C-alpha positions in Angstrom: -13.8 18.7 14.6 -15.3 15.7 12.7 -16.4 12.7 14.7 -16.9 9.1 13.9 -18.3 6.4 16.1 -17.3 2.7 15.5 -18.9 0.1 17.6 -16.9 -2.9 18.5 -13.9 -0.8 17.7 -11.3 -2.4 20.0 -10.1 -5.3 17.8 -10.3 -6.8 14.3 -12.2 -5.1 11.7 -13.4 -2.4 14.1 -9.8 -1.5 15.0 -8.8 -1.3 11.3 -11.8 0.9 10.6 -10.9 3.2 13.5 -7.4 3.7 12.2 -8.5 4.2 8.6 -11.1 6.9 9.7 -8.3 8.6 11.7 -6.2 8.7 8.7 -9.1 10.4 6.9 -9.1 13.1 9.7 -11.8 12.0 12.0 -11.7 11.9 15.8 -12.7 8.5 16.4 -15.1 7.3 19.3 -14.1 3.8 20.0 -17.0 1.6 21.5 -16.1 -1.6 23.3 -17.9 -3.8 25.8 -15.3 -5.2 28.0 -11.6 -5.5 26.7 -10.2 -2.1 28.0 -6.6 -3.0 27.0 -7.5 -3.7 23.5 -9.6 -0.5 23.2 -6.6 1.4 24.7 -4.3 -0.1 22.0 -6.8 1.0 19.3 -6.9 4.5 20.7 -3.0 4.5 20.6 -3.1 3.6 17.0 -5.7 6.3 16.1 -3.4 8.9 17.8 -0.5 7.6 15.9 -2.4 8.1 12.7 -2.5 11.8 13.5 -6.0 12.5 15.1 -7.4 11.9 18.5 -10.2 9.6 19.9 -12.1 8.7 22.9 -13.1 5.4 24.5 -16.8 4.8 24.9 -17.5 1.6 27.0 -21.1 0.4 26.7 -22.9 -2.8 25.5 -24.8 -2.0 22.4 -27.4 -4.7 23.3 -28.3 -2.7 26.3 -30.6 0.2 25.3 -30.4 2.1 28.5 -26.6 1.9 28.8 -26.1 2.9 25.0 -28.4 5.8 25.1 -26.9 7.2 28.4 -23.3 7.0 26.8 -24.5 8.7 23.5 -26.4 11.5 25.3 -23.5 12.1 27.8 -21.3 12.7 24.7 -23.8 14.9 23.0 -24.1 17.0 26.0 -20.4 17.5 26.3 -20.2 18.4 22.7 -23.2 20.6 22.1 -21.8 22.3 19.0 -20.6 19.1 17.3 -22.2 15.8 16.1 -21.2 12.2 15.1 -21.5 12.3 11.3 -19.9 8.8 10.6 -21.4 5.6 12.3 -20.1 2.3 11.8 -22.2 -0.4 13.3 -19.6 -3.1 13.6 -20.2 -4.8 16.9 -21.1 -8.4 16.6 -20.7 -11.8 18.3 -20.9 -15.5 17.3 -22.7 -18.3 19.1 -22.5 -21.1 16.4 -24.6 -24.2 16.8 -26.9 -26.2 14.8 -30.6 -25.0 15.5 -31.7 -28.1 17.1 -29.2 -27.8 19.9 -29.1 -24.0 20.1 -29.8 -22.6 23.6 -32.4 -19.7 23.6 -29.8 -17.4 25.1 -27.4 -17.9 22.2 -30.2 -16.8 19.8 -31.1 -13.9 21.8 -27.5 -12.8 22.5 -26.5 -12.7 18.8 -29.7 -10.9 17.6 -29.4 -8.6 20.6 -26.0 -7.3 19.7 -26.4 -7.1 15.9 -30.0 -6.0 15.5 -31.0 -4.3 18.9 -27.5 -2.9 18.8 -28.1 -1.3 15.4 -31.3 0.4 16.7 -29.9 1.4 20.1 -26.9 3.2 18.5 -28.3 4.5 15.3 -31.7 5.9 16.4 -30.3 8.5 18.8 -27.8 9.7 16.2 -30.2 10.3 13.4 -31.7 13.6 14.5 -28.3 15.4 14.6 -27.4 13.9 11.2 -30.6 15.1 9.7 -30.3 18.5 11.3 -26.8 18.9 9.7 -27.9 17.4 6.4 -25.0 15.0 6.3 -24.3 11.5 7.6 -22.8 8.2 6.7 -23.9 5.0 8.3 -22.2 1.6 7.5 -23.4 -1.6 8.9 -21.2 -4.6 9.1 -23.2 -7.5 7.8 -21.8 -10.8 6.7 -21.8 -13.4 3.7 -23.8 -15.5 6.3 -26.6 -12.9 6.1 -26.7 -13.3 2.2 -26.2 -17.1 1.6 -27.0 -18.5 5.0 -24.5 -20.8 6.8 -25.3 -24.0 8.6 -24.5 -23.9 12.2 -25.2 -20.1 12.2 -29.0 -19.8 12.0 -28.8 -17.1 14.6 -25.9 -15.2 13.0 -27.5 -15.5 9.5 -30.7 -14.2 10.9 -29.2 -11.3 12.6 -27.1 -10.3 9.6 -29.9 -10.7 7.2 -32.1 -8.6 9.3 -29.3 -6.0 9.4 -29.2 -6.0 5.6 -33.0 -5.5 5.3 -32.9 -2.7 8.0 -30.0 -1.1 5.9 -32.2 -1.0 2.8 -35.2 0.4 4.5 -33.3 3.2 6.5 -31.4 4.2 3.3 -34.8 5.2 1.8 -36.0 7.1 4.9 -32.9 9.4 5.2 -31.5 9.8 1.6 -33.3 13.2 1.1 -31.3 14.5 4.1 -27.9 13.6 2.5 -27.4 10.6 4.7 -26.4 7.4 3.2 -26.8 3.9 4.8 -24.9 0.9 3.4 -24.0 -2.5 4.5 -20.7 -4.5 3.9 -20.8 -8.3 3.8 -17.4 -9.7 4.5 -16.5 -13.4 4.1 -13.8 -15.0 6.0 -11.5 -12.1 7.4 -8.5 -12.9 9.5 -9.8 -11.8 12.9 -10.6 -13.3 16.3 -14.0 -14.1 15.0 -12.6 -16.9 12.8 -10.4 -18.4 15.4 -11.0 -22.1 15.7 -12.0 -22.5 12.0 -10.0 -24.7 9.8 -8.4 -22.1 7.6 -6.6 -24.6 5.3 -9.9 -26.3 4.4 -11.9 -23.2 4.1 -9.5 -21.4 1.8 -10.1 -24.2 -0.8 -13.8 -23.0 -1.0 -12.7 -19.4 -1.7 -11.7 -18.5 -5.4 -9.1 -16.1 -4.2 -7.5 -18.9 -2.1 -7.0 -16.9 1.1 -8.8 -15.1 4.0 -9.3 -11.4 3.6 -7.7 -8.7 6.0 -9.4 -6.3 8.2 -7.5 -3.5 6.3 -9.3 -4.5 3.0 -12.7 -4.1 4.7 -11.6 -0.8 6.3 -10.7 0.6 2.8 -14.3 -0.2 1.7 -15.8 1.5 4.8 -13.6 4.5 4.0 -15.0 4.9 0.6 -18.5 4.6 1.7 -17.9 7.2 4.3 -16.4 9.7 1.8 -18.1 12.5 -0.1 -17.5 10.7 -3.3 -20.0 8.0 -2.1 -22.8 10.3 -1.8 -24.9 8.7 -4.4 -24.4 5.2 -3.1 -27.0 4.1 -0.5 -29.0 1.0 0.4 -26.4 -1.3 -1.1 -24.6 -4.3 0.4 -21.1 -4.7 -0.7 -19.6 -8.1 -0.6 -15.9 -8.6 0.5 -15.4 -12.4 0.3 -12.8 -13.3 -2.4 -15.4 -14.6 -4.6 -16.8 -17.1 -2.0 -20.4 -15.9 -2.9 -21.6 -13.6 -5.6 
Protein backbone atom coordinates (compact mmCIF):
# COMPACT_ATOMS: atom_id res chain seq x y z
CA UNK A 1 0.00 0.00 0.00
CA UNK A 2 1.16 3.53 -0.78
CA UNK A 3 0.15 6.31 1.59
CA UNK A 4 -0.11 10.07 1.23
CA UNK A 5 -1.00 12.58 3.95
CA UNK A 6 -2.67 15.86 3.00
CA UNK A 7 -3.13 18.44 5.76
CA UNK A 8 -6.18 20.64 5.43
CA UNK A 9 -7.56 18.00 3.09
CA UNK A 10 -11.27 18.45 3.70
CA UNK A 11 -11.97 21.31 1.29
CA UNK A 12 -10.65 23.46 -1.56
CA UNK A 13 -7.15 22.78 -2.81
CA UNK A 14 -6.66 20.09 -0.18
CA UNK A 15 -9.68 18.14 -1.37
CA UNK A 16 -8.60 18.38 -5.02
CA UNK A 17 -5.14 17.12 -4.06
CA UNK A 18 -6.61 14.19 -2.12
CA UNK A 19 -8.71 13.13 -5.09
CA UNK A 20 -5.82 13.49 -7.52
CA UNK A 21 -3.50 11.40 -5.35
CA UNK A 22 -6.24 8.77 -5.09
CA UNK A 23 -6.35 8.60 -8.88
CA UNK A 24 -2.57 8.00 -8.74
CA UNK A 25 -3.14 4.94 -6.56
CA UNK A 26 -2.44 6.36 -3.12
CA UNK A 27 -4.37 5.64 0.02
CA UNK A 28 -5.00 9.14 1.27
CA UNK A 29 -4.86 10.26 4.88
CA UNK A 30 -7.14 13.27 5.06
CA UNK A 31 -6.21 15.64 7.86
CA UNK A 32 -8.74 18.19 9.06
CA UNK A 33 -9.22 20.32 12.16
CA UNK A 34 -12.96 20.58 12.64
CA UNK A 35 -15.29 20.19 9.64
CA UNK A 36 -16.09 16.49 9.85
CA UNK A 37 -18.82 16.53 7.20
CA UNK A 38 -16.49 18.15 4.65
CA UNK A 39 -13.76 15.62 5.47
CA UNK A 40 -16.20 12.75 5.04
CA UNK A 41 -17.18 14.11 1.63
CA UNK A 42 -13.52 14.19 0.62
CA UNK A 43 -13.17 10.59 1.78
CA UNK A 44 -16.18 9.65 -0.34
CA UNK A 45 -14.56 11.25 -3.38
CA UNK A 46 -11.27 9.46 -2.68
CA UNK A 47 -13.06 6.11 -2.59
CA UNK A 48 -14.96 7.03 -5.72
CA UNK A 49 -11.57 7.55 -7.38
CA UNK A 50 -10.74 3.92 -6.76
CA UNK A 51 -8.59 3.78 -3.64
CA UNK A 52 -9.25 4.19 0.06
CA UNK A 53 -8.48 6.73 2.73
CA UNK A 54 -8.62 7.58 6.40
CA UNK A 55 -9.71 10.66 8.30
CA UNK A 56 -7.10 12.12 10.66
CA UNK A 57 -8.50 14.84 12.87
CA UNK A 58 -5.86 17.02 14.49
CA UNK A 59 -4.81 20.66 14.62
CA UNK A 60 -1.44 20.94 12.87
CA UNK A 61 -0.58 23.94 15.06
CA UNK A 62 -0.84 21.75 18.17
CA UNK A 63 2.46 19.86 18.45
CA UNK A 64 1.27 17.32 21.03
CA UNK A 65 -1.97 16.53 19.21
CA UNK A 66 -0.21 16.22 15.85
CA UNK A 67 2.54 13.93 17.07
CA UNK A 68 0.06 11.70 18.90
CA UNK A 69 -2.04 11.26 15.75
CA UNK A 70 0.96 10.49 13.54
CA UNK A 71 2.53 8.09 16.04
CA UNK A 72 -0.78 6.26 16.48
CA UNK A 73 -1.00 5.78 12.71
CA UNK A 74 2.61 4.61 12.52
CA UNK A 75 2.07 2.06 15.31
CA UNK A 76 -0.97 0.69 13.50
CA UNK A 77 0.98 0.41 10.22
CA UNK A 78 4.37 -0.91 11.34
CA UNK A 79 5.37 -2.22 7.91
CA UNK A 80 4.22 0.85 5.97
CA UNK A 81 5.05 4.51 5.83
CA UNK A 82 3.75 7.81 4.54
CA UNK A 83 5.77 8.56 1.41
CA UNK A 84 3.87 11.65 0.23
CA UNK A 85 3.25 14.67 2.43
CA UNK A 86 1.35 17.73 1.25
CA UNK A 87 1.47 20.52 3.82
CA UNK A 88 -1.64 22.34 2.70
CA UNK A 89 -3.27 23.49 5.95
CA UNK A 90 -3.49 27.26 6.23
CA UNK A 91 -5.67 30.07 7.52
CA UNK A 92 -6.10 33.78 6.79
CA UNK A 93 -6.58 36.53 9.35
CA UNK A 94 -6.22 39.61 7.13
CA UNK A 95 -5.71 43.06 8.57
CA UNK A 96 -3.30 45.94 8.24
CA UNK A 97 -0.35 45.52 10.60
CA UNK A 98 -1.25 48.58 12.68
CA UNK A 99 -4.60 47.06 13.61
CA UNK A 100 -3.62 43.39 13.74
CA UNK A 101 -4.28 41.64 17.06
CA UNK A 102 -1.40 39.53 18.35
CA UNK A 103 -3.55 36.41 18.26
CA UNK A 104 -4.12 36.82 14.50
CA UNK A 105 -0.36 36.98 13.92
CA UNK A 106 0.26 33.94 16.10
CA UNK A 107 -2.59 31.88 14.67
CA UNK A 108 -1.54 32.30 11.03
CA UNK A 109 2.13 31.55 11.68
CA UNK A 110 1.15 28.70 13.98
CA UNK A 111 -0.81 26.80 11.35
CA UNK A 112 1.56 27.42 8.45
CA UNK A 113 5.05 27.37 10.01
CA UNK A 114 4.61 25.42 13.23
CA UNK A 115 2.25 23.12 11.36
CA UNK A 116 4.94 22.45 8.76
CA UNK A 117 7.39 21.43 11.48
CA UNK A 118 4.88 19.49 13.57
CA UNK A 119 3.79 17.28 10.67
CA UNK A 120 6.98 16.99 8.64
CA UNK A 121 9.54 16.28 11.34
CA UNK A 122 8.05 12.99 12.62
CA UNK A 123 7.66 11.65 9.05
CA UNK A 124 11.23 12.30 7.89
CA UNK A 125 12.89 9.33 9.57
CA UNK A 126 10.75 6.75 7.77
CA UNK A 127 11.17 8.55 4.44
CA UNK A 128 14.93 8.54 4.93
CA UNK A 129 14.92 4.86 5.96
CA UNK A 130 13.00 3.89 2.82
CA UNK A 131 15.06 6.29 0.68
CA UNK A 132 12.02 7.83 -0.95
CA UNK A 133 9.73 10.70 -0.14
CA UNK A 134 7.90 13.64 -1.64
CA UNK A 135 7.10 16.77 0.36
CA UNK A 136 5.03 19.54 -1.20
CA UNK A 137 4.38 22.71 0.76
CA UNK A 138 1.48 24.97 -0.17
CA UNK A 139 2.86 28.52 -0.13
CA UNK A 140 1.25 31.53 -1.82
CA UNK A 141 1.94 34.40 -4.17
CA UNK A 142 1.63 36.47 -0.99
CA UNK A 143 4.79 34.84 0.30
CA UNK A 144 6.72 35.88 -2.81
CA UNK A 145 5.53 39.39 -3.57
CA UNK A 146 3.91 40.38 -0.28
CA UNK A 147 0.33 41.59 -0.01
CA UNK A 148 -0.87 44.59 1.95
CA UNK A 149 -3.29 43.58 4.64
CA UNK A 150 -1.58 40.18 4.81
CA UNK A 151 1.66 40.81 6.69
CA UNK A 152 1.04 37.75 8.84
CA UNK A 153 0.08 35.55 5.88
CA UNK A 154 2.99 36.83 3.78
CA UNK A 155 5.41 36.18 6.65
CA UNK A 156 4.09 32.66 7.15
CA UNK A 157 4.19 31.71 3.48
CA UNK A 158 7.55 33.40 2.91
CA UNK A 159 8.96 31.48 5.84
CA UNK A 160 7.53 28.26 4.42
CA UNK A 161 9.30 28.94 1.13
CA UNK A 162 12.63 29.45 2.92
CA UNK A 163 12.08 26.27 4.94
CA UNK A 164 11.34 24.37 1.73
CA UNK A 165 14.66 25.39 0.20
CA UNK A 166 16.63 24.49 3.33
CA UNK A 167 14.97 21.11 3.89
CA UNK A 168 15.40 20.19 0.23
CA UNK A 169 19.17 20.39 0.69
CA UNK A 170 19.11 18.29 3.83
CA UNK A 171 17.21 15.32 2.42
CA UNK A 172 18.07 15.23 -1.29
CA UNK A 173 20.71 12.51 -0.90
CA UNK A 174 18.00 10.21 0.51
CA UNK A 175 15.89 10.55 -2.66
CA UNK A 176 13.44 12.86 -0.91
CA UNK A 177 12.32 15.99 -2.69
CA UNK A 178 10.84 19.08 -1.08
CA UNK A 179 9.13 21.72 -3.19
CA UNK A 180 6.64 24.52 -2.72
CA UNK A 181 3.70 25.67 -4.80
CA UNK A 182 2.67 29.32 -4.68
CA UNK A 183 -0.93 29.70 -5.88
CA UNK A 184 -2.43 33.05 -6.70
CA UNK A 185 -6.18 33.57 -6.57
CA UNK A 186 -7.81 30.12 -6.61
CA UNK A 187 -11.58 29.62 -6.39
CA UNK A 188 -11.87 28.23 -2.85
CA UNK A 189 -13.32 29.23 0.51
CA UNK A 190 -10.10 31.15 1.16
CA UNK A 191 -11.04 33.84 -1.37
CA UNK A 192 -14.64 34.23 -0.26
CA UNK A 193 -15.44 37.88 0.33
CA UNK A 194 -12.88 39.16 -2.17
CA UNK A 195 -13.99 41.25 -5.15
CA UNK A 196 -13.41 38.69 -7.90
CA UNK A 197 -14.55 40.98 -10.72
CA UNK A 198 -12.00 43.66 -9.80
CA UNK A 199 -9.20 41.24 -8.99
CA UNK A 200 -9.57 39.43 -12.32
CA UNK A 201 -8.56 42.65 -14.04
CA UNK A 202 -5.14 42.45 -12.34
CA UNK A 203 -4.54 38.89 -13.60
CA UNK A 204 -3.23 38.51 -17.17
CA UNK A 205 -5.18 35.25 -17.55
CA UNK A 206 -8.32 37.24 -16.57
CA UNK A 207 -9.65 34.56 -14.23
CA UNK A 208 -9.14 32.82 -10.92
CA UNK A 209 -7.51 29.40 -10.99
CA UNK A 210 -9.14 26.15 -9.93
CA UNK A 211 -8.13 23.74 -7.17
CA UNK A 212 -7.77 21.02 -9.79
CA UNK A 213 -5.09 23.02 -11.61
CA UNK A 214 -3.07 23.23 -8.41
CA UNK A 215 -3.61 19.52 -7.76
CA UNK A 216 -2.15 18.65 -11.16
CA UNK A 217 1.09 20.40 -10.20
CA UNK A 218 1.16 18.59 -6.85
CA UNK A 219 0.69 15.29 -8.67
CA UNK A 220 3.66 15.92 -10.94
CA UNK A 221 5.93 16.93 -8.06
CA UNK A 222 4.94 13.72 -6.25
CA UNK A 223 5.66 11.52 -9.25
CA UNK A 224 8.86 9.56 -9.92
CA UNK A 225 9.38 11.76 -12.99
CA UNK A 226 9.98 14.78 -10.72
CA UNK A 227 12.84 13.15 -8.81
CA UNK A 228 15.40 15.74 -9.95
CA UNK A 229 13.24 18.73 -9.02
CA UNK A 230 13.73 19.90 -5.46
CA UNK A 231 13.97 23.15 -3.52
CA UNK A 232 11.81 24.94 -6.07
CA UNK A 233 8.81 27.22 -5.82
CA UNK A 234 6.30 26.87 -8.64
CA UNK A 235 3.88 29.76 -9.11
CA UNK A 236 0.33 29.06 -10.26
CA UNK A 237 -1.17 32.51 -10.59
CA UNK A 238 -2.24 33.21 -14.19
CA UNK A 239 0.65 35.63 -14.68
CA UNK A 240 -0.24 37.81 -11.69
CA UNK A 241 3.38 37.82 -10.50
CA UNK A 242 6.42 36.33 -12.22
